[in-house]
C-alpha positions in Angstrom: 32.8 -20.3 -8.6 33.3 -16.6 -8.2 31.7 -15.5 -11.4 28.9 -17.5 -10.8 28.5 -16.4 -7.1 28.7 -12.8 -8.7 26.0 -13.5 -11.2 23.6 -14.7 -8.4 24.4 -11.7 -6.3 23.7 -9.3 -9.4 20.4 -11.0 -9.8 19.3 -10.7 -6.3 21.1 -7.8 -5.0 19.0 -7.6 -1.9 20.2 -10.8 -0.5 23.1 -11.6 1.9 25.8 -14.3 1.0 23.9 -17.2 3.0 20.7 -16.6 0.7 23.1 -16.4 -2.3 24.8 -19.7 -1.0 21.6 -21.6 -0.7 20.1 -20.7 -4.0 23.4 -21.7 -5.7 23.3 -25.0 -3.7 19.6 -25.7 -4.9 20.6 -25.1 -8.4 23.5 -27.8 -8.2 26.5 -25.4 -7.5 28.8 -27.0 -4.9 30.5 -24.3 -2.6 30.6 -23.6 1.0 28.8 -20.6 2.5 32.3 -19.3 3.5 33.6 -19.5 0.0 30.6 -17.6 -1.5 31.3 -15.0 1.2 34.9 -14.6 0.3 34.0 -14.6 -3.5 31.4 -11.9 -3.0 33.8 -9.8 -0.6 36.5 -9.9 -3.4 34.0 -8.4 -5.9 32.6 -5.9 -3.4 29.2 -7.6 -3.6 28.7 -8.2 0.3 25.9 -6.5 1.9 26.8 -4.0 4.6 27.4 -5.5 7.8 24.4 -3.6 9.2 22.2 -4.1 6.6 20.0 -6.6 8.3 19.5 -3.9 10.9 18.6 -1.3 8.4 16.3 -3.5 6.7 14.6 -4.3 10.2 14.2 -0.6 11.1 12.7 -0.2 7.5 10.3 -3.1 7.9 9.3 -1.6 11.4 8.6 1.8 9.8 6.7 0.2 7.0 4.4 -1.8 9.5 3.9 1.3 11.6 2.7 3.1 8.4 0.2 0.3 7.4 -0.2 -2.0 10.6 -3.7 -0.5 10.8 -5.3 0.1 7.5 -6.3 3.8 6.8 -10.1 4.5 7.5 -10.1 8.3 6.6 -8.2 10.9 4.5 -4.8 12.3 5.3 -3.6 9.3 7.2 -1.2 7.9 4.6 0.1 9.9 1.5 2.3 8.4 -1.1 4.8 10.5 -3.0 7.0 9.4 -6.1 8.3 10.6 -9.6 7.4 9.5 -13.0 9.0 10.2 -16.3 7.5 11.6 -19.3 9.0 12.7 -22.8 7.3 15.5 -24.7 7.2 15.4 -28.5 9.8 18.4 -28.6 12.1 16.0 -27.0 12.0 17.4 -23.3 12.3 14.6 -20.6 10.3 15.7 -17.4 9.7 14.3 -14.1 6.4 14.5 -12.6 6.2 14.5 -9.0 2.9 14.0 -7.0 1.2 13.0 -3.7 -1.6 10.5 -3.8 -3.9 10.0 -0.6 -3.7 6.4 0.0 -7.3 5.9 1.4 -9.2 8.1 -1.2 -6.8 8.0 -4.2 -7.0 11.9 -4.5 -4.4 13.3 -6.5 -3.1 16.5 -4.7 -1.3 18.2 -7.7 1.7 18.0 -9.7 5.2 19.4 -9.7 6.9 19.0 -13.1 10.6 19.6 -13.6 13.7 18.5 -15.6 15.1 16.9 -12.2 14.2 14.8 -9.5 15.9 16.2 -6.5 15.1 16.7 -2.9 13.9 20.3 -3.7 11.5 18.8 -6.4 10.1 16.4 -3.6 9.8 19.3 -1.2 7.8 21.2 -3.8 5.4 18.2 -4.4 4.7 18.0 -0.7 4.2 21.6 -0.5 1.7 21.4 -3.2 -0.1 18.5 -1.6 -0.2 20.5 1.6 -1.8 23.6 0.1 -4.4 21.4 -1.8 -5.3 19.6 1.4 -5.6 23.0 3.2 -7.8 24.4 0.2 -10.1 21.4 0.3 -10.4 21.6 4.0 -10.5 25.3 4.7 -8.0 25.4 7.3 -4.2 24.7 8.2 -3.5 20.9 7.7 -2.5 20.4 11.5 -6.2 21.8 12.3 -7.7 19.2 9.7 -5.9 16.2 11.5 -7.6 14.4 14.6 -6.0 14.9 17.9 -4.2 12.0 19.6 -6.0 11.8 23.0 -2.6 10.5 24.4 -0.4 13.2 23.3 -3.1 16.0 22.6 -1.1 16.5 19.2 -2.5 16.0 15.8 -2.0 12.4 14.4 0.9 12.9 12.0 0.5 11.8 8.3 2.5 9.1 7.1 4.5 10.2 3.8 5.5 7.0 2.0 8.1 7.2 -0.6 10.5 4.7 -2.2 14.2 4.9 -1.3 15.3 7.0 -4.2 18.0 9.6 -4.0 15.6 12.4 -3.7 14.1 11.3 -0.5 17.4 10.4 1.2 19.1 13.8 1.3 19.5 16.4 3.8 17.3 18.9 2.4 14.2 16.7 2.3 15.0 15.1 5.5 15.2 18.7 7.2 11.8 19.7 5.5 10.1 16.4 6.8 11.5 17.0 10.3 10.1 20.8 10.2 6.5 19.4 9.5 4.8 18.4 12.6 2.3 16.6 10.7 4.4 14.7 8.4 7.0 11.9 8.4 8.6 9.5 5.9 8.2 5.6 5.6 10.6 4.1 3.1 11.6 0.5 2.1 14.5 -0.2 -0.1 14.0 -1.4 -3.6 10.5 -2.1 -3.1 8.3 0.1 -5.4 5.3 -1.9 -4.8 5.0 -0.4 -1.4 4.0 2.7 -3.2 1.2 0.9 -5.1 -1.4 3.6 -5.0 1.2 6.3 -6.2 2.4 3.9 -9.2 -1.0 2.8 -10.3 -2.2 6.4 -10.4 0.8 7.3 -12.6 0.0 4.8 -15.0 -3.7 5.6 -15.1 -2.6 9.2 -15.9 -0.3 8.2 -18.8 -2.2 5.2 -20.3 -5.6 6.7 -20.1 -4.9 10.2 -21.1 -1.1 11.5 -22.0 -0.2 8.6 -24.2 -3.7 9.4 -25.9 -2.9 12.7 -26.6 0.9 12.4 -26.9 1.0 14.6 -30.3 -0.4 17.5 -28.5 2.1 17.5 -25.7 5.1 19.1 -27.1 6.3 21.6 -24.4 6.3 21.4 -20.5 3.3 24.0 -20.5 1.2 21.4 -22.5 2.2 18.6 -20.2 0.9 20.8 -17.2 -2.2 21.4 -18.8 -2.9 17.8 -19.9 -1.7 16.4 -16.6 -3.8 18.8 -14.6 -6.8 18.2 -16.9 -6.7 14.7 -16.1 -6.2 15.2 -12.2 -9.7 16.7 -12.5 -11.0 13.8 -14.2 -9.4 11.3 -11.9 -10.5 13.1 -8.9 -13.9 14.4 -9.7 -15.3 12.2 -12.8 -13.5 8.7 -12.9 -15.3 6.1 -10.8 -12.8 3.9 -8.9 -13.5 0.2 -8.2 -11.4 0.1 -5.1 -13.6 3.0 -3.8 -16.9 1.0 -4.5 -17.1 3.0 -7.8 -17.2 6.3 -6.1 -15.0 9.2 -6.9 -12.0 10.3 -4.8 -13.7 13.7 -4.1 -16.6 11.9 -2.8 -15.0 9.7 -0.6 -12.7 12.8 0.8 -15.9 14.6 1.4 -17.6 11.4 3.0 -15.3 8.7 4.2 -18.0 6.5 5.2 -18.8 5.8 1.3 -15.3 4.0 1.2 -16.0 -0.2 1.2 -14.1 -0.3 4.3 -16.9 1.3 6.1 -19.6 -1.1 4.8 -20.7 -4.5 6.1 -21.5 -7.5 4.2 -25.1 -6.2 3.5 -24.0 -2.9 2.0 -24.9 -0.7 4.9 -22.6 2.0 6.1 -20.9 1.2 9.4 -20.1 4.1 11.4 -16.3 4.7 12.2 -15.1 4.1 15.7 
């Protein structure tokens, strides 16, 4: 049964041996839970002893990020990388931060790598863009928590990629009083706004002008061009067919602030 158990474990890498055993039993394989456990241990496929605790901590952090849906800009940001190959053969990684509430794209960092240094640069670009739009340092743009007297911290959501797990990125996040990170292992869907926006960038623009993108300079130009379209021109159904820049300027335009009659509801 060992190869069978190993195959199930490979198909479901986030599951522990008890779930693997249960699935095998449902599929008609007769083996005890302890036999499956021993088989996976021999193959080095058992989850770490503390993996359930780690998952609970990640789940707790994720709930903290989304327990109350964002009702204004700069509450939840989403960061990730996406890959693009130019016609000259270069493979580049785009890193970008999107605002969860407004869908606003804060800018691109494009490099041949996706390291912690690249992730840091993407966050710095986002901070600079937010400050440019707001006309003040970011911590002055955030509402103050009446209980602590400090600005509410932006929740920066990423996946569990290596760029976000290194010491450099952790130190950078810890140095920013208005930012912290929320991750969940092997769950790219948690970064849905970020992933969807990357898809829009590629399928609505980059792939359509692919023959014109030979160098990284071309990629910068076209990605930035479409960021302007995405933020300032393209209506978004999730925003009630408003544009990100409009909702950024007036959060009350967001559908979350409208009642069933379509009237704007003041934010509490």
